[in-house]
C-alpha positions as CSV (number, residue, x, y, z in Angstrom):
1,M,75.0,74.7,107.6
2,Q,72.1,72.1,106.9
3,E,72.8,70.1,104.0
4,I,69.8,69.1,101.5
5,L,70.2,66.5,98.6
6,I,67.9,67.3,95.6
7,I,67.0,64.2,93.6
8,E,65.2,65.6,90.5
9,D,65.5,65.0,86.9
10,E,63.9,68.3,85.7
11,E,67.1,70.4,85.5
12,K,65.5,73.7,85.5
13,L,63.3,72.8,88.5
14,A,66.4,71.4,90.4
15,R,68.4,74.4,89.9
16,V,65.7,76.9,90.8
17,T,65.0,75.0,94.2
18,S,68.8,74.7,95.0
19,L,69.1,78.3,94.3
20,E,66.2,79.3,96.7
21,L,67.5,76.8,99.3
22,E,70.8,78.4,99.2
23,Y,69.6,81.8,99.6
24,E,67.8,80.7,102.6
25,G,71.2,79.3,104.0
26,Y,71.0,75.7,103.1
27,K,73.7,73.8,101.3
28,T,72.5,71.7,98.4
29,E,73.5,69.2,96.0
30,I,71.6,68.0,92.9
31,V,71.3,64.7,91.4
32,H,69.2,64.0,88.1
33,D,69.6,60.0,88.1
34,G,67.6,57.7,90.3
35,L,70.6,55.1,90.8
36,R,72.9,57.7,91.4
37,G,70.6,59.5,93.7
38,L,70.3,56.2,95.8
39,E,74.0,56.1,96.0
40,R,74.4,59.6,97.2
41,A,71.9,59.3,99.4
42,K,73.6,56.7,101.1
43,E,77.0,58.1,101.2
44,K,76.4,61.2,103.3
45,D,74.4,62.0,106.5
46,W,72.1,64.6,105.1
47,D,69.7,66.7,106.9
48,L,67.0,66.4,104.5
49,I,66.5,64.8,101.0
50,L,64.0,66.3,98.4
51,L,63.0,63.3,96.1
52,D,61.2,63.2,92.9
53,V,58.9,60.2,92.1
54,M,59.5,60.1,88.3
55,L,63.2,59.4,87.8
56,P,65.2,58.0,85.0
57,G,67.1,54.8,86.2
58,L,65.3,54.1,89.3
59,N,62.0,55.7,90.5
60,G,61.6,57.7,93.7
61,M,59.4,55.1,95.3
62,E,62.1,52.4,94.9
63,I,64.8,54.7,96.1
64,L,62.8,55.4,99.2
65,R,62.1,51.9,99.8
66,R,65.8,50.9,99.7
67,F,67.0,54.0,101.3
68,R,64.8,53.2,104.5
69,R,66.1,49.8,104.8
70,E,69.0,51.5,106.2
71,N,68.1,55.2,107.4
72,N,65.0,55.7,109.2
73,G,66.1,59.1,110.6
74,T,66.6,61.4,107.7
75,P,63.6,63.3,106.7
76,V,62.5,62.7,103.0
77,I,59.8,64.9,101.1
78,L,58.6,63.6,97.8
79,L,58.1,65.9,94.9
80,T,55.4,64.3,92.8
81,A,53.3,65.5,89.4
82,R,50.8,62.9,90.4
83,D,48.0,64.4,92.8
84,Q,46.4,61.1,93.6
85,T,45.7,59.9,97.1
86,P,47.2,56.3,96.3
87,D,50.3,57.6,95.2
88,K,50.6,59.9,98.1
89,V,49.7,57.2,100.5
90,S,52.0,54.7,98.9
91,G,54.8,57.3,99.7
92,L,54.0,57.9,103.2
93,D,53.5,54.2,103.9
94,L,57.1,53.5,102.4
95,G,58.6,56.0,104.8
96,A,58.1,59.6,103.3
97,N,57.7,62.3,105.9
98,D,56.0,64.8,103.6
99,Y,55.1,65.2,99.8
100,M,54.7,68.3,97.5
101,T,52.5,68.3,94.4
102,K,54.2,69.9,91.4
103,P,53.9,72.7,90.6
104,F,54.4,74.0,94.0
105,Q,55.2,77.4,95.6
106,I,58.6,77.7,96.9
107,E,57.4,79.3,99.9
108,E,55.2,76.2,101.0
109,L,58.2,74.0,100.3
110,L,60.5,76.0,102.7
111,A,57.8,75.9,105.1
112,R,57.6,72.2,105.0
113,I,61.3,71.8,105.0
114,R,61.5,73.9,108.1
115,A,59.0,71.9,109.7
116,Q,60.6,68.6,109.0
117,L,64.2,69.8,110.3
118,R,62.7,71.0,113.6
119,Y,61.0,67.6,113.9
120,A,64.3,65.8,113.1
121,E,66.2,67.8,115.6
122,N,63.5,67.4,118.4
123,S,63.7,63.7,117.7
124,R,67.6,63.8,118.0
125,Q,67.4,65.6,121.3
126,E,64.9,63.1,122.7
127,R,67.0,60.2,121.7
128,K,70.1,61.9,123.4
129,Q,68.1,62.4,126.6
130,N,67.5,58.6,126.6
131,V,71.1,57.5,126.1
132,V,73.7,57.8,128.7
133,E,77.4,57.4,127.8
134,V,80.5,57.2,130.4
135,E,83.8,56.4,128.3
136,D,83.0,53.4,126.1
137,L,80.0,52.4,128.2
138,T,76.5,53.2,126.7
139,V,73.2,52.7,127.9
140,N,69.9,53.0,126.1
141,I,67.3,53.8,128.5
142,D,64.4,53.4,126.1
143,N,65.2,49.7,125.0
144,R,67.5,49.0,128.1
145,E,70.4,48.0,126.0
146,V,73.8,48.1,127.5
147,N,77.1,48.3,125.5
148,R,80.6,48.3,126.4
149,A,83.4,48.9,123.7
150,G,80.6,47.6,121.2
151,L,79.9,44.5,123.1
152,G,76.6,43.9,124.5
153,V,76.2,43.4,128.2
154,E,73.2,41.5,129.7
155,L,71.8,43.0,133.0
156,T,69.1,42.2,135.3
157,P,66.5,44.9,135.9
158,R,67.9,45.9,139.2
159,E,71.6,45.9,138.0
160,F,70.4,48.3,135.1
161,D,68.6,50.7,137.3
162,L,71.7,50.7,139.5
163,L,74.1,51.2,136.5
164,V,71.9,54.0,134.9
165,Y,71.8,55.9,138.2
166,M,75.6,55.9,138.8
167,M,76.1,56.9,135.2
168,K,73.9,59.7,135.4
169,N,75.8,61.0,138.6
170,N,79.3,59.9,137.2
171,N,82.3,61.3,138.9
172,I,80.1,61.9,142.1
173,V,80.6,59.7,145.3
174,L,77.4,58.0,146.0
175,T,77.0,56.7,149.5
176,R,75.3,53.1,150.1
177,D,72.1,55.0,151.6
178,Q,71.9,57.3,148.7
179,L,72.1,54.1,146.3
180,L,69.5,52.3,148.4
181,E,67.1,55.4,148.3
182,Q,67.3,56.3,144.6
183,V,67.6,52.4,143.4
184,W,65.8,50.3,145.8
185,G,63.2,53.0,146.9
186,F,62.2,54.7,150.2
187,D,60.5,51.7,151.3
188,Y,63.5,49.2,151.2
189,Y,64.2,48.0,154.7
190,G,66.8,45.6,153.7
191,D,70.8,45.7,154.9
192,T,72.9,48.2,153.0
193,N,75.2,45.1,152.1
194,V,72.8,44.5,149.3
195,V,74.5,47.4,147.4
196,D,77.9,45.9,147.8
197,V,76.5,42.5,146.3
198,Y,75.0,44.3,143.2
199,I,78.3,46.4,142.8
200,R,80.1,43.2,142.5
201,Y,77.6,41.8,140.1
202,L,78.0,45.0,138.0
203,R,81.7,44.6,138.2
204,Q,81.7,41.2,136.9
205,K,79.7,42.3,133.7
206,V,80.7,45.9,133.2
207,D,84.2,46.2,134.3
208,K,86.0,42.8,134.7
209,P,86.1,41.9,130.8
210,F,87.7,45.3,130.0
211,P,91.1,46.9,130.6
212,V,89.9,50.1,132.2
213,Q,87.8,50.0,135.2
214,L,84.9,52.4,135.5
215,I,83.4,51.5,139.0
216,H,85.4,52.7,141.8
217,T,85.2,52.0,145.6
218,I,85.5,55.0,148.0
219,R,86.7,53.4,151.2
220,G,84.4,54.4,154.1
221,V,81.9,56.1,151.9
222,G,80.5,54.6,149.1
223,Y,81.0,53.9,145.2
224,S,81.5,56.0,142.0
225,I,81.5,55.7,138.2
226,K,84.4,57.8,137.0
227,G,84.9,58.7,133.4
228,N,84.1,61.3,130.7
229,S,80.4,61.6,129.4
230,H,79.6,62.1,126.0
231,E,76.7,63.0,123.9
232,A,75.0,60.1,122.0
């Protein structure tokens, strides 16, 4: 069940919105104060936040600004009584995903919520596809970051490509010829011993400093990374 935080000081509007959302299958929580709203927004991993602009204690724009310092992923829809372009632009510039001008039709709000939740889910799936994990070894393909047990590991471009290919094929024995073809390319005419050299480099950086060894030699065949894969 997807969870939505409603930060809105108009109690009747907040209650009606909450009831409509729960009827649609969402779980909701209401906060009427800006300061408490910011605290609650940070305390939990919400699927979406509905944020009023005019709030006691701390206004919605300031809540958004502070929230986005720590969280860029949770969709935020602003609820505003101001139908002025500069106010809307300011909200979007601060990191709002969308806005609704009061009074609004609940059907339109529901449609915008569904759109933002779909977009957020698609973004999560894309990020998962670009992160490879085996045991406590994590590789982010987009920014080429490698971490083992939470510690950064510096690799050369070739070492990185070799590691990613082996991780994507974890628990599969890969021959030297396969690794040459997939990592070095069809046009590589060097000795297959280059694979042994780079495996040794990887072991020094990825395996040696840690108690569990992931890279295994299959005598007479090739190499394999062995371990459980996890979703990011």
